[in-house]
Each structure stands twice: as structure tokens, then as C-alpha cells.
C-alpha beads as a LAMMPS data file, in Angstrom:
LAMMPS data file: protein, C-alpha beads

112 atoms
111 bonds

1 atom types
1 bond types

-500.0 500.0 xlo xhi
-500.0 500.0 ylo yhi
-500.0 500.0 zlo zhi

Masses

1 110.0

Atoms # bond

1 1 1 -204.909 -337.208 -95.694
2 1 1 -202.385 -334.449 -94.678
3 1 1 -200.811 -334.603 -91.353
4 1 1 -201.056 -330.994 -90.244
5 1 1 -200.391 -332.051 -86.543
6 1 1 -198.116 -334.238 -84.534
7 1 1 -197.583 -335.580 -81.107
8 1 1 -194.064 -336.065 -80.108
9 1 1 -192.808 -338.362 -77.447
10 1 1 -189.251 -338.809 -75.852
11 1 1 -188.523 -341.383 -73.469
12 1 1 -185.372 -343.001 -72.189
13 1 1 -185.633 -346.792 -72.297
14 1 1 -183.315 -349.209 -70.378
15 1 1 -181.124 -351.169 -73.087
16 1 1 -182.144 -354.327 -71.309
17 1 1 -186.063 -353.749 -71.651
18 1 1 -185.792 -352.694 -75.261
19 1 1 -187.585 -355.683 -76.575
20 1 1 -190.669 -355.335 -74.184
21 1 1 -190.735 -351.632 -74.906
22 1 1 -190.939 -352.417 -78.955
23 1 1 -193.599 -354.896 -78.253
24 1 1 -195.663 -352.278 -75.896
25 1 1 -194.945 -349.519 -78.486
26 1 1 -196.086 -351.671 -81.367
27 1 1 -199.281 -352.509 -79.720
28 1 1 -199.972 -348.961 -78.635
29 1 1 -199.307 -347.555 -82.190
30 1 1 -201.368 -350.349 -83.806
31 1 1 -204.240 -349.218 -81.751
32 1 1 -203.741 -345.538 -82.415
33 1 1 -203.650 -346.330 -86.163
34 1 1 -206.720 -348.403 -85.813
35 1 1 -208.609 -345.492 -83.958
36 1 1 -207.648 -342.812 -86.491
37 1 1 -204.063 -341.811 -86.334
38 1 1 -202.604 -341.069 -89.894
39 1 1 -199.410 -342.810 -88.804
40 1 1 -197.404 -343.994 -85.686
41 1 1 -193.617 -344.208 -85.945
42 1 1 -190.901 -344.922 -83.133
43 1 1 -187.491 -344.099 -83.433
44 1 1 -184.259 -345.442 -81.356
45 1 1 -181.560 -342.629 -80.960
46 1 1 -178.129 -343.677 -82.316
47 1 1 -176.395 -340.431 -82.239
48 1 1 -177.280 -338.731 -78.871
49 1 1 -176.669 -335.007 -78.753
50 1 1 -176.034 -333.324 -75.514
51 1 1 -178.592 -332.984 -73.037
52 1 1 -180.725 -335.971 -74.611
53 1 1 -181.644 -336.992 -71.257
54 1 1 -180.897 -340.917 -71.371
55 1 1 -178.852 -342.122 -68.448
56 1 1 -176.268 -345.006 -68.306
57 1 1 -177.680 -348.154 -69.903
58 1 1 -180.686 -346.216 -71.449
59 1 1 -181.489 -345.400 -75.050
60 1 1 -183.633 -342.390 -76.040
61 1 1 -186.708 -343.172 -77.989
62 1 1 -188.819 -340.821 -80.017
63 1 1 -192.447 -341.496 -81.014
64 1 1 -194.197 -339.401 -83.691
65 1 1 -197.870 -339.713 -84.283
66 1 1 -199.631 -337.918 -87.117
67 1 1 -202.928 -336.293 -87.306
68 1 1 -205.033 -334.184 -89.559
69 1 1 -205.325 -331.480 -86.896
70 1 1 -205.110 -330.723 -83.086
71 1 1 -208.977 -331.456 -83.008
72 1 1 -208.523 -334.808 -84.919
73 1 1 -205.545 -335.660 -82.498
74 1 1 -207.759 -334.985 -79.381
75 1 1 -210.459 -337.011 -80.644
76 1 1 -208.312 -340.130 -81.677
77 1 1 -206.262 -339.886 -78.426
78 1 1 -209.356 -339.789 -76.253
79 1 1 -210.440 -343.034 -77.955
80 1 1 -206.976 -344.608 -77.517
81 1 1 -206.854 -344.033 -73.793
82 1 1 -210.255 -345.211 -73.328
83 1 1 -209.629 -348.339 -75.440
84 1 1 -209.650 -351.536 -73.024
85 1 1 -206.396 -352.713 -74.594
86 1 1 -204.522 -349.505 -73.663
87 1 1 -206.085 -349.715 -70.171
88 1 1 -204.768 -353.335 -69.975
89 1 1 -201.234 -352.245 -70.884
90 1 1 -201.258 -349.458 -68.274
91 1 1 -202.036 -351.987 -65.515
92 1 1 -198.722 -354.061 -66.339
93 1 1 -195.226 -353.218 -65.678
94 1 1 -193.653 -350.362 -67.794
95 1 1 -190.499 -351.409 -69.650
96 1 1 -189.411 -347.572 -68.964
97 1 1 -189.851 -345.082 -66.413
98 1 1 -192.857 -343.226 -67.785
99 1 1 -192.295 -340.222 -65.382
100 1 1 -189.110 -339.482 -67.549
101 1 1 -191.327 -338.984 -70.781
102 1 1 -191.551 -335.685 -72.366
103 1 1 -194.263 -335.000 -74.909
104 1 1 -196.227 -332.408 -76.648
105 1 1 -198.477 -331.643 -79.598
106 1 1 -197.235 -329.547 -82.595
107 1 1 -198.991 -327.820 -85.334
108 1 1 -197.296 -327.892 -88.720
109 1 1 -195.094 -324.751 -89.212
110 1 1 -193.031 -325.376 -92.418
111 1 1 -193.690 -327.927 -95.192
112 1 1 -191.486 -326.900 -98.269

Bonds

1 1 1 2
2 1 2 3
3 1 3 4
4 1 4 5
5 1 5 6
6 1 6 7
7 1 7 8
8 1 8 9
9 1 9 10
10 1 10 11
11 1 11 12
12 1 12 13
13 1 13 14
14 1 14 15
15 1 15 16
16 1 16 17
17 1 17 18
18 1 18 19
19 1 19 20
20 1 20 21
21 1 21 22
22 1 22 23
23 1 23 24
24 1 24 25
25 1 25 26
26 1 26 27
27 1 27 28
28 1 28 29
29 1 29 30
30 1 30 31
31 1 31 32
32 1 32 33
33 1 33 34
34 1 34 35
35 1 35 36
36 1 36 37
37 1 37 38
38 1 38 39
39 1 39 40
40 1 40 41
41 1 41 42
42 1 42 43
43 1 43 44
44 1 44 45
45 1 45 46
46 1 46 47
47 1 47 48
48 1 48 49
49 1 49 50
50 1 50 51
51 1 51 52
52 1 52 53
53 1 53 54
54 1 54 55
55 1 55 56
56 1 56 57
57 1 57 58
58 1 58 59
59 1 59 60
60 1 60 61
61 1 61 62
62 1 62 63
63 1 63 64
64 1 64 65
65 1 65 66
66 1 66 67
67 1 67 68
68 1 68 69
69 1 69 70
70 1 70 71
71 1 71 72
72 1 72 73
73 1 73 74
74 1 74 75
75 1 75 76
76 1 76 77
77 1 77 78
78 1 78 79
79 1 79 80
80 1 80 81
81 1 81 82
82 1 82 83
83 1 83 84
84 1 84 85
85 1 85 86
86 1 86 87
87 1 87 88
88 1 88 89
89 1 89 90
90 1 90 91
91 1 91 92
92 1 92 93
93 1 93 94
94 1 94 95
95 1 95 96
96 1 96 97
97 1 97 98
98 1 98 99
99 1 99 100
100 1 100 101
101 1 101 102
102 1 102 103
103 1 103 104
104 1 104 105
105 1 105 106
106 1 106 107
107 1 107 108
108 1 108 109
109 1 109 110
110 1 110 111
111 1 111 112
């Protein structure tokens, strides 16, 4: 299964909440894969460039979720967002300020 479309999420996470964030992201990623995403990976920035958007005591994280196509992404993510486990997650306290999240979908451009 080839990944021709990705969602990319950038989120600054307070260092003190990193363990809780990792648990939340792991659960979310597991559900996304269970419902059809090709892969879900989360990265912690250890070499921040200028303008990365993380404040004092925060670490920038990046999630990359792979899909076959935009249509596949739309189908999978609609299932993910309706999943009762995700809805339950959304009721709790977030380990990061989700209003700081930046995200978008990207179509494959170059694959040498």
C-alpha cells in the first residue's frame, strides 16, 4: 500500500506534560491505524529552527499520518473522529494547548 497523501500536525507541548501527551498520541495513532491509516508517527523536535513556535518550557512535536490518497484520508479520519475512544479523549484535559496546533494535508509531490 503506497502512501500518496499525508496529514502533518505541529504542536508545542509543555515539557512537563510530555508523558501524558505521548500516551494520548499513542492511543490516537493506534486508533487511526486500526481504522485504516497506513502509518502514524510522532516526532519530538530536538533541533528547533527559527520560528518553530514552541515557547519557554515547550517542545515542538510533529505527527505524520500516511494515507493512500486524500479520499482515503477523508474516509479514515471521519471514522477516527466518530470513534467513541477518540470522543472520550476529547472530553478530558489536553496535555497541550490544542489551539496552538497547526496542520494540513499534503499530496505526494516528489518520491525519487
